[in-house]
C-alpha positions as a Markdown table, in Angstrom:
| # | Residue | x | y | z |
|---|---|---|---|---|
| 1 | Met | 55.6 | -25.1 | 31.1 |
| 2 | Arg | 52.6 | -25.1 | 33.4 |
| 3 | Asp | 51.0 | -28.5 | 34.3 |
| 4 | Lys | 48.0 | -27.7 | 32.2 |
| 5 | Leu | 47.5 | -25.2 | 29.4 |
| 6 | Ile | 44.1 | -24.2 | 27.8 |
| 7 | Ile | 44.5 | -24.4 | 24.0 |
| 8 | Pro | 41.4 | -23.8 | 21.8 |
| 9 | Phe | 41.1 | -25.6 | 18.5 |
| 10 | His | 41.2 | -22.2 | 16.7 |
| 11 | Lys | 41.6 | -18.6 | 17.6 |
| 12 | Pro | 41.3 | -15.9 | 14.9 |
| 13 | His | 44.3 | -13.5 | 14.5 |
| 14 | Ile | 42.7 | -10.1 | 15.1 |
| 15 | Ser | 44.9 | -7.0 | 15.4 |
| 16 | Gln | 44.2 | -3.3 | 16.1 |
| 17 | Lys | 44.2 | -2.8 | 12.3 |
| 18 | Glu | 41.1 | -5.0 | 11.9 |
| 19 | Leu | 39.4 | -3.2 | 14.8 |
| 20 | Asp | 40.2 | 0.2 | 13.3 |
| 21 | Gly | 38.9 | -0.9 | 9.8 |
| 22 | Val | 35.6 | -2.2 | 11.2 |
| 23 | Ser | 35.2 | 0.9 | 13.5 |
| 24 | Glu | 35.8 | 3.2 | 10.5 |
| 25 | Thr | 33.2 | 1.4 | 8.5 |
| 26 | Ile | 30.6 | 1.5 | 11.3 |
| 27 | Gln | 31.2 | 5.2 | 11.8 |
| 28 | Ser | 30.8 | 5.9 | 8.1 |
| 29 | Gly | 27.1 | 4.9 | 8.4 |
| 30 | Trp | 27.3 | 2.4 | 5.6 |
| 31 | Leu | 27.0 | -1.1 | 7.1 |
| 32 | Thr | 25.6 | -3.4 | 4.4 |
| 33 | Met | 27.2 | -4.1 | 0.9 |
| 34 | Gly | 28.8 | -1.0 | -0.5 |
| 35 | Pro | 32.2 | 0.6 | -1.3 |
| 36 | Lys | 34.2 | -1.6 | 1.1 |
| 37 | Thr | 32.8 | -4.7 | -0.4 |
| 38 | Leu | 33.8 | -3.6 | -3.9 |
| 39 | Glu | 37.3 | -2.8 | -2.7 |
| 40 | Phe | 37.6 | -6.2 | -1.1 |
| 41 | Glu | 36.4 | -7.9 | -4.2 |
| 42 | Asn | 38.8 | -6.0 | -6.4 |
| 43 | Asn | 41.8 | -6.7 | -4.0 |
| 44 | Phe | 40.8 | -10.3 | -3.8 |
| 45 | Lys | 40.6 | -10.9 | -7.6 |
| 46 | Asn | 44.0 | -9.1 | -8.0 |
| 47 | Tyr | 45.5 | -11.4 | -5.4 |
| 48 | Ile | 44.1 | -14.6 | -6.9 |
| 49 | Gly | 44.7 | -13.6 | -10.5 |
| 50 | Ser | 41.1 | -14.1 | -11.5 |
| 51 | Gln | 39.0 | -11.8 | -13.8 |
| 52 | Phe | 36.1 | -11.7 | -11.3 |
| 53 | Ala | 35.5 | -12.0 | -7.6 |
| 54 | Ile | 32.0 | -11.8 | -6.2 |
| 55 | Ser | 31.6 | -11.7 | -2.4 |
| 56 | Val | 28.8 | -13.8 | -0.7 |
| 57 | Asn | 27.7 | -14.4 | 2.9 |
| 58 | Ser | 29.2 | -18.0 | 2.9 |
| 59 | Ala | 31.0 | -20.5 | 0.8 |
| 60 | Thr | 27.8 | -22.5 | 0.9 |
| 61 | Ala | 25.9 | -19.7 | -0.8 |
| 62 | Gly | 28.8 | -19.4 | -3.3 |
| 63 | Leu | 28.6 | -23.0 | -4.2 |
| 64 | His | 24.8 | -22.8 | -4.7 |
| 65 | Leu | 25.1 | -19.7 | -6.9 |
| 66 | Ala | 28.0 | -21.2 | -8.9 |
| 67 | Leu | 26.0 | -24.3 | -9.6 |
| 68 | Asn | 23.0 | -22.2 | -10.7 |
| 69 | Ala | 25.3 | -20.2 | -12.9 |
| 70 | Val | 26.8 | -23.2 | -14.8 |
| 71 | Gly | 23.3 | -24.5 | -15.4 |
| 72 | Val | 22.9 | -27.3 | -12.8 |
| 73 | Ser | 19.3 | -27.9 | -12.2 |
| 74 | Arg | 16.7 | -30.5 | -11.0 |
| 75 | Gly | 17.5 | -34.1 | -11.9 |
| 76 | Asp | 21.2 | -33.4 | -12.8 |
| 77 | Glu | 24.0 | -35.2 | -11.0 |
| 78 | Val | 27.1 | -33.6 | -9.4 |
| 79 | Ile | 30.1 | -35.7 | -8.3 |
| 80 | Ile | 31.5 | -34.7 | -4.9 |
| 81 | Pro | 33.9 | -36.4 | -2.5 |
| 82 | Ala | 32.3 | -38.5 | 0.3 |
| 83 | Asn | 34.5 | -36.9 | 2.9 |
| 84 | Thr | 33.6 | -33.2 | 2.9 |
| 85 | Phe | 31.6 | -30.8 | 5.1 |
| 86 | Ile | 27.9 | -31.1 | 4.6 |
| 87 | Ala | 27.8 | -27.7 | 2.8 |
| 88 | Thr | 29.1 | -29.3 | -0.4 |
| 89 | Ala | 26.2 | -31.7 | -0.6 |
| 90 | Glu | 23.7 | -29.1 | 0.6 |
| 91 | Ala | 24.5 | -26.7 | -2.2 |
| 92 | Val | 23.9 | -29.5 | -4.8 |
| 93 | Thr | 20.6 | -30.3 | -3.1 |
| 94 | Tyr | 19.6 | -26.7 | -3.1 |
| 95 | Ser | 20.0 | -26.7 | -6.9 |
| 96 | Gly | 17.6 | -29.7 | -7.2 |
| 97 | Ala | 20.5 | -31.9 | -8.3 |
| 98 | Ile | 21.7 | -35.2 | -6.8 |
| 99 | Pro | 25.1 | -35.3 | -5.0 |
| 100 | Ile | 26.9 | -38.4 | -6.3 |
| 101 | Leu | 29.6 | -39.4 | -3.8 |
| 102 | Cys | 33.1 | -40.5 | -4.8 |
| 103 | Asp | 35.5 | -42.2 | -2.4 |
| 104 | Ile | 38.7 | -40.4 | -1.5 |
| 105 | Glu | 42.5 | -41.1 | -1.5 |
| 106 | Glu | 43.7 | -42.4 | 1.8 |
| 107 | Lys | 47.0 | -40.4 | 1.8 |
| 108 | Ile | 45.6 | -36.8 | 1.3 |
| 109 | His | 41.8 | -37.2 | 1.8 |
| 110 | Asn | 41.0 | -35.6 | -1.6 |
| 111 | Ile | 38.6 | -37.0 | -4.2 |
| 112 | Asn | 40.0 | -40.2 | -5.8 |
| 113 | Val | 40.4 | -39.1 | -9.4 |
| 114 | Glu | 40.6 | -42.7 | -10.6 |
| 115 | Leu | 37.1 | -43.4 | -9.5 |
| 116 | Ile | 35.4 | -40.3 | -11.1 |
| 117 | Glu | 34.8 | -41.7 | -14.6 |
| 118 | Lys | 33.0 | -44.8 | -13.2 |
| 119 | Leu | 30.4 | -42.5 | -11.6 |
| 120 | Ile | 29.6 | -40.4 | -14.7 |
| 121 | Thr | 26.2 | -40.9 | -16.3 |
| 122 | Pro | 24.2 | -39.0 | -18.9 |
| 123 | Gln | 22.7 | -37.0 | -16.0 |
| 124 | Thr | 26.2 | -35.9 | -14.7 |
| 125 | Lys | 26.5 | -32.1 | -15.1 |
| 126 | Ala | 29.5 | -31.1 | -12.8 |
| 127 | Ile | 32.2 | -32.1 | -10.5 |
| 128 | Ile | 33.0 | -30.4 | -7.2 |
| 129 | Pro | 36.6 | -31.2 | -6.1 |
| 130 | Val | 37.3 | -30.2 | -2.4 |
| 131 | His | 40.8 | -29.2 | -1.5 |
| 132 | Phe | 40.8 | -30.9 | 1.9 |
| 133 | Gly | 42.7 | -29.1 | 4.6 |
| 134 | Gly | 44.3 | -26.8 | 2.0 |
| 135 | His | 45.9 | -29.6 | 0.0 |
| 136 | Ser | 45.0 | -29.1 | -3.6 |
| 137 | Cys | 43.3 | -31.8 | -5.7 |
| 138 | Lys | 44.8 | -33.2 | -8.9 |
| 139 | Met | 43.2 | -30.5 | -11.0 |
| 140 | Asp | 44.9 | -31.4 | -14.3 |
| 141 | Glu | 43.4 | -34.9 | -14.2 |
| 142 | Ile | 40.0 | -33.6 | -13.1 |
| 143 | Asn | 40.0 | -31.1 | -16.0 |
| 144 | Met | 40.9 | -33.8 | -18.5 |
| 145 | Ile | 37.9 | -35.8 | -17.3 |
| 146 | Ala | 35.6 | -32.8 | -17.4 |
| 147 | Asn | 36.7 | -31.9 | -20.9 |
| 148 | Lys | 36.2 | -35.4 | -22.1 |
| 149 | Tyr | 32.6 | -35.6 | -20.8 |
| 150 | Asn | 31.7 | -31.9 | -21.2 |
| 151 | Leu | 31.3 | -31.3 | -17.5 |
| 152 | Lys | 31.6 | -28.2 | -15.4 |
| 153 | Ile | 34.0 | -27.9 | -12.5 |
| 154 | Ile | 33.3 | -25.8 | -9.4 |
| 155 | Glu | 36.1 | -26.0 | -6.8 |
| 156 | Asp | 35.2 | -26.1 | -3.1 |
| 157 | Ala | 38.2 | -24.1 | -1.9 |
| 158 | Ala | 36.9 | -23.4 | 1.5 |
| 159 | His | 40.2 | -24.6 | 3.0 |
| 160 | Ala | 42.5 | -23.5 | 0.2 |
| 161 | Leu | 43.5 | -19.8 | 0.7 |
| 162 | Pro | 46.3 | -19.6 | -0.2 |
| 163 | Ser | 47.0 | -23.0 | -1.7 |
| 164 | Phe | 49.1 | -23.7 | -4.7 |
| 165 | Tyr | 48.7 | -26.4 | -7.4 |
| 166 | Lys | 51.9 | -26.8 | -9.6 |
| 167 | Asn | 53.1 | -23.4 | -8.4 |
| 168 | Lys | 49.8 | -21.6 | -9.3 |
| 169 | Leu | 47.3 | -20.2 | -6.8 |
| 170 | Val | 44.1 | -22.1 | -6.4 |
| 171 | Gly | 41.3 | -19.9 | -7.7 |
| 172 | Thr | 41.6 | -19.8 | -11.5 |
| 173 | Phe | 41.7 | -23.5 | -12.7 |
| 174 | Ser | 37.9 | -24.0 | -13.2 |
| 175 | Asp | 34.6 | -22.6 | -14.2 |
| 176 | Ala | 34.2 | -21.2 | -10.7 |
| 177 | Val | 36.0 | -21.5 | -7.3 |
| 178 | Cys | 34.4 | -20.9 | -3.9 |
| 179 | Phe | 36.3 | -19.7 | -0.9 |
| 180 | Ser | 35.1 | -19.5 | 2.8 |
| 181 | Phe | 35.8 | -16.7 | 5.3 |
| 182 | Tyr | 34.2 | -18.5 | 8.2 |
| 183 | Ala | 35.5 | -17.9 | 11.7 |
| 184 | Thr | 38.1 | -20.8 | 11.6 |
| 185 | Lys | 39.3 | -20.2 | 8.1 |
| 186 | Thr | 42.7 | -18.9 | 7.0 |
| 187 | Leu | 41.1 | -15.5 | 6.2 |
| 188 | Ser | 38.2 | -14.8 | 8.4 |
| 189 | Thr | 35.4 | -12.2 | 8.3 |
| 190 | Gly | 33.3 | -14.2 | 10.8 |
| 191 | Glu | 31.0 | -15.4 | 8.1 |
| 192 | Gly | 31.4 | -14.9 | 4.4 |
| 193 | Gly | 32.9 | -16.2 | 1.2 |
| 194 | Met | 34.0 | -15.3 | -2.3 |
| 195 | Val | 33.4 | -16.8 | -5.8 |
| 196 | Thr | 36.2 | -16.4 | -8.4 |
| 197 | Thr | 35.8 | -17.0 | -12.1 |
| 198 | Asn | 37.2 | -16.0 | -15.4 |
| 199 | Asn | 33.8 | -16.4 | -17.1 |
| 200 | Asn | 31.8 | -13.2 | -17.5 |
| 201 | Lys | 28.4 | -14.9 | -17.8 |
| 202 | Ile | 29.0 | -16.9 | -14.6 |
| 203 | Ala | 30.2 | -13.8 | -12.8 |
| 204 | Glu | 27.1 | -11.8 | -13.9 |
| 205 | Lys | 24.7 | -14.6 | -12.9 |
| 206 | Val | 26.3 | -15.0 | -9.4 |
| 207 | Lys | 26.3 | -11.2 | -8.9 |
| 208 | Leu | 22.6 | -11.0 | -9.9 |
| 209 | Gln | 21.3 | -13.9 | -7.8 |
| 210 | Arg | 23.3 | -13.0 | -4.6 |
| 211 | Leu | 20.9 | -10.1 | -4.0 |
| 212 | His | 17.3 | -11.0 | -4.8 |
| 213 | Gly | 17.8 | -11.0 | -8.6 |
| 214 | Ile | 17.8 | -7.2 | -8.7 |
| 215 | Lys | 19.3 | -5.8 | -11.9 |
| 216 | Gly | 22.4 | -3.7 | -11.5 |
| 217 | Asp | 24.2 | -2.9 | -8.2 |
| 218 | Ala | 21.2 | -2.4 | -5.9 |
| 219 | Trp | 23.2 | -0.6 | -3.3 |
| 220 | Lys | 24.0 | 2.2 | -5.9 |
| 221 | Arg | 20.3 | 3.2 | -6.2 |
| 222 | Asn | 20.9 | 6.2 | -4.0 |
| 223 | Glu | 23.0 | 7.7 | -6.9 |
| 224 | Asn | 19.9 | 7.7 | -9.2 |
| 225 | Lys | 17.2 | 10.3 | -9.3 |
| 226 | Asn | 14.5 | 7.7 | -8.6 |
| 227 | Asp | 16.5 | 6.0 | -5.9 |
| 228 | Trp | 13.4 | 3.9 | -4.9 |
| 229 | Tyr | 13.2 | 2.1 | -8.3 |
| 230 | Tyr | 14.6 | -1.4 | -9.0 |
| 231 | Glu | 13.9 | -4.3 | -11.3 |
| 232 | Val | 13.9 | -8.0 | -10.3 |
| 233 | Val | 15.0 | -9.9 | -13.5 |
| 234 | Asp | 15.9 | -13.3 | -12.0 |
| 235 | Leu | 15.2 | -15.6 | -9.1 |
| 236 | Gly | 17.5 | -14.3 | -6.3 |
| 237 | Tyr | 18.6 | -14.9 | -2.8 |
| 238 | Lys | 19.8 | -12.9 | 0.2 |
| 239 | Tyr | 23.4 | -14.0 | -0.1 |
| 240 | Asn | 25.3 | -10.7 | -0.1 |
| 241 | Thr | 28.0 | -9.8 | 2.4 |
| 242 | Thr | 28.4 | -6.5 | 4.3 |
| 243 | Asp | 30.9 | -3.6 | 4.4 |
| 244 | Ile | 31.6 | -4.5 | 8.0 |
| 245 | Gln | 32.8 | -8.0 | 7.0 |
| 246 | Ser | 34.6 | -6.6 | 4.0 |
| 247 | Ala | 36.5 | -4.1 | 6.1 |
| 248 | Leu | 37.7 | -7.0 | 8.2 |
| 249 | Gly | 38.5 | -9.0 | 5.1 |
| 250 | Leu | 40.6 | -6.2 | 3.6 |
| 251 | Val | 43.0 | -6.2 | 6.6 |
| 252 | Gln | 43.1 | -10.0 | 6.7 |
| 253 | Leu | 44.0 | -10.2 | 3.0 |
| 254 | Glu | 46.9 | -7.8 | 3.6 |
| 255 | Lys | 48.5 | -10.3 | 6.1 |
| 256 | Leu | 47.3 | -13.5 | 4.5 |
| 257 | Glu | 50.8 | -14.5 | 3.4 |
| 258 | Trp | 52.2 | -14.0 | 6.9 |
| 259 | Met | 49.3 | -16.0 | 8.5 |
| 260 | Arg | 50.0 | -18.8 | 6.0 |
| 261 | Asp | 53.7 | -18.8 | 6.9 |
| 262 | Glu | 52.8 | -19.0 | 10.6 |
| 263 | Arg | 50.6 | -22.1 | 9.9 |
| 264 | Lys | 53.3 | -23.6 | 7.8 |
| 265 | Asn | 55.9 | -23.2 | 10.6 |
| 266 | Ile | 53.7 | -24.9 | 13.0 |
| 267 | Ala | 53.0 | -27.7 | 10.5 |
| 268 | Asn | 56.8 | -28.2 | 10.1 |
| 269 | Ile | 57.2 | -28.5 | 13.8 |
| 270 | Tyr | 54.4 | -31.1 | 14.0 |
| 271 | Lys | 55.9 | -33.0 | 11.1 |
| 272 | Asp | 59.4 | -33.1 | 12.6 |
| 273 | Ala | 57.9 | -34.4 | 15.9 |
| 274 | Phe | 55.6 | -37.0 | 14.4 |
| 275 | Ser | 57.6 | -38.3 | 11.5 |
| 276 | Gly | 58.1 | -42.1 | 11.8 |
| 277 | Lys | 55.8 | -42.2 | 14.9 |
| 278 | Ile | 52.3 | -40.9 | 13.9 |
| 279 | Asp | 50.7 | -40.8 | 10.5 |
| 280 | Phe | 49.7 | -37.4 | 9.2 |
| 281 | Ile | 48.5 | -35.7 | 6.0 |
| 282 | Asp | 51.4 | -33.9 | 4.2 |
| 283 | Glu | 51.8 | -31.9 | 1.0 |
| 284 | Ser | 52.2 | -33.8 | -2.2 |
| 285 | Pro | 55.0 | -32.9 | -4.6 |
| 286 | Glu | 52.6 | -30.9 | -6.8 |
| 287 | Asn | 50.8 | -28.9 | -4.1 |
| 288 | Glu | 51.7 | -26.3 | -1.5 |
| 289 | Ser | 49.1 | -26.2 | 1.3 |
| 290 | Ser | 47.4 | -23.4 | 3.1 |
| 291 | Trp | 47.7 | -25.6 | 6.2 |
| 292 | His | 44.1 | -24.8 | 7.2 |
| 293 | Leu | 44.2 | -28.2 | 9.0 |
| 294 | Phe | 46.8 | -30.5 | 10.4 |
| 295 | Val | 45.3 | -33.9 | 10.5 |
| 296 | Ile | 46.8 | -37.0 | 12.2 |
| 297 | Lys | 45.6 | -40.6 | 12.0 |
| 298 | Thr | 45.5 | -42.7 | 15.0 |
| 299 | Gly | 44.1 | -46.0 | 16.1 |
| 300 | Asn | 42.4 | -44.5 | 19.2 |
| 301 | Arg | 40.9 | -41.3 | 17.8 |
| 302 | Asp | 38.1 | -40.9 | 20.2 |
| 303 | Glu | 40.2 | -41.8 | 23.3 |
| 304 | Leu | 42.9 | -39.5 | 22.1 |
| 305 | His | 40.4 | -36.7 | 21.6 |
| 306 | Gln | 39.1 | -37.1 | 25.2 |
| 307 | Lys | 42.6 | -37.4 | 26.8 |
| 308 | Leu | 43.8 | -34.2 | 25.0 |
| 309 | Lys | 40.6 | -32.5 | 26.1 |
| 310 | Glu | 41.4 | -33.4 | 29.7 |
| 311 | Lys | 44.8 | -31.7 | 29.2 |
| 312 | Gly | 43.1 | -28.5 | 27.9 |
| 313 | Ile | 43.8 | -29.2 | 24.2 |
| 314 | Asp | 40.8 | -28.8 | 21.9 |
| 315 | Thr | 40.8 | -31.0 | 18.7 |
| 316 | Ser | 38.2 | -31.7 | 16.0 |
| 317 | Val | 37.3 | -34.2 | 13.3 |
| 318 | His | 37.1 | -33.5 | 9.6 |
| 319 | Phe | 34.7 | -34.8 | 8.5 |
| 320 | Ile | 31.8 | -37.0 | 9.3 |
| 321 | Pro | 31.3 | -38.4 | 5.7 |
| 322 | Ile | 28.2 | -37.3 | 3.8 |
| 323 | His | 26.7 | -40.8 | 3.6 |
| 324 | Lys | 26.8 | -41.1 | 7.4 |
| 325 | His | 24.4 | -38.2 | 8.0 |
| 326 | Pro | 20.8 | -39.6 | 8.4 |
| 327 | Tyr | 19.1 | -37.0 | 6.2 |
| 328 | Tyr | 21.5 | -37.6 | 3.2 |
| 329 | Lys | 21.7 | -41.3 | 3.7 |
| 330 | Asn | 18.0 | -41.7 | 3.7 |
| 331 | Arg | 17.3 | -39.2 | 0.9 |
| 332 | Tyr | 19.8 | -40.6 | -1.5 |
| 333 | Ser | 20.1 | -44.2 | -0.3 |
| 334 | Tyr | 23.8 | -44.1 | 0.1 |
| 335 | Asn | 25.5 | -47.5 | 0.8 |
| 336 | Asn | 28.1 | -47.2 | 3.6 |
| 337 | Glu | 30.1 | -50.0 | 2.0 |
| 338 | Asp | 30.7 | -48.0 | -1.2 |
| 339 | Tyr | 33.1 | -45.6 | 0.6 |
| 340 | Pro | 35.7 | -47.8 | 2.4 |
| 341 | Val | 38.5 | -45.2 | 2.4 |
| 342 | Ala | 36.2 | -42.4 | 3.6 |
| 343 | Asn | 35.0 | -44.7 | 6.4 |
| 344 | Phe | 38.6 | -45.6 | 7.4 |
| 345 | Val | 40.0 | -42.1 | 7.5 |
| 346 | Phe | 36.9 | -40.9 | 9.4 |
| 347 | Glu | 37.5 | -43.4 | 12.2 |
| 348 | Lys | 41.2 | -42.6 | 12.4 |
| 349 | Ser | 41.5 | -38.8 | 11.8 |
| 350 | Leu | 41.9 | -36.0 | 14.3 |
| 351 | Ser | 42.7 | -32.4 | 13.6 |
| 352 | Leu | 45.1 | -30.5 | 15.8 |
| 353 | Pro | 45.2 | -26.8 | 16.6 |
| 354 | Ile | 47.1 | -24.8 | 13.9 |
| 355 | Tyr | 46.8 | -21.1 | 13.7 |
| 356 | Pro | 48.8 | -17.8 | 14.0 |
| 357 | Gly | 49.4 | -16.9 | 17.6 |
| 358 | Leu | 49.8 | -20.5 | 18.7 |
| 359 | Ser | 53.0 | -20.3 | 20.8 |
| 360 | Asp | 56.0 | -22.6 | 20.7 |
| 361 | Thr | 55.2 | -23.6 | 24.2 |
| 362 | Glu | 51.7 | -24.5 | 23.3 |
| 363 | Val | 52.8 | -26.5 | 20.2 |
| 364 | Glu | 55.3 | -28.4 | 22.3 |
| 365 | Tyr | 52.6 | -29.1 | 24.9 |
| 366 | Ile | 50.3 | -30.5 | 22.2 |
| 367 | Ile | 53.1 | -32.7 | 20.7 |
| 368 | Lys | 54.0 | -34.0 | 24.2 |
| 369 | Tyr | 50.5 | -35.4 | 24.9 |
| 370 | Val | 49.8 | -36.6 | 21.3 |
| 371 | Leu | 53.0 | -38.7 | 21.4 |
| 372 | Glu | 52.1 | -39.9 | 24.9 |
| 373 | Tyr | 48.5 | -41.0 | 24.1 |
| 374 | Ala | 48.3 | -41.7 | 20.3 |
| 375 | Glu | 48.2 | -45.3 | 19.0 |
| 376 | Asp | 49.3 | -46.7 | 15.6 |
| 377 | Ser | 46.6 | -46.1 | 13.0 |
| 378 | Asn | 47.0 | -49.5 | 11.3 |
């Protein structure tokens, strides 16, 4: 082992097959949304087991469209976890609704189901559970609450491909589920996302609004005699994906299980090394994680981050809680004291590299210096 390795926090696994797929699409002359996108959507819904899959240019866009599709509008309230990426709150704000923050569980960093009912008011319209790091939320309990109060559920599954809840793939439990294909995700198209649902009305609304509210498949206009003609029948957005991205996604989907197994193998090595020495987030008995993230908790998070950086190891923090961002704190008057667990885990948490292609030597190098520098999280 060399004295110093350079290990990025993430590196996408791109093979010749992805390059060939993208090159073929570029050479076809059709670069925007078209036949490759339809093929990707079809393959994705078959993999997840949902009736519909609608591609979008980001999970953020997917969340926004899904909220619109279930009827969330100005003045409504949507319950989300305090510890999530800002996109979850952004999408609620785009819809004119108010993101109501719920504190999280310390062990797995998901929304604390026991606190949800206390936050429900007559204005509450939906819940957005976020499967943090690929560890699924307690969907049975969340569905019971939603049914009791007639609320909609939109899952933020940006980290959860493929994740399992009670032996079933995340993607079909709720009104809509939103996946991310951002550069660091378990399936990457650079940017992009997918909305899955079993509800025809939701699917049609998402499909309509993702491309300017144009009726029908706008990209198929060239098949009609008057190929210049289109009708806008709803408020829409420029949220569609492209065939270039979809060509990449098709190949990534084919090797998704392998990539997940690679992440799991690395997670198991980390767990064996850190067990009894360093606190880390692990799978619960009812979930099987995608292992998008491997998160440890340490008493010297910032110092550890810097020391690892000096050794060539990039790490990250997931996440700065919503109520700590000035725009959202000021707009919604969040009180920092209302989210003690989110505050605690934010101060202690550090995400380590975990991705296909990370070598055993690199994993051992990371473990060596984490064990050397990390302090107890209590």
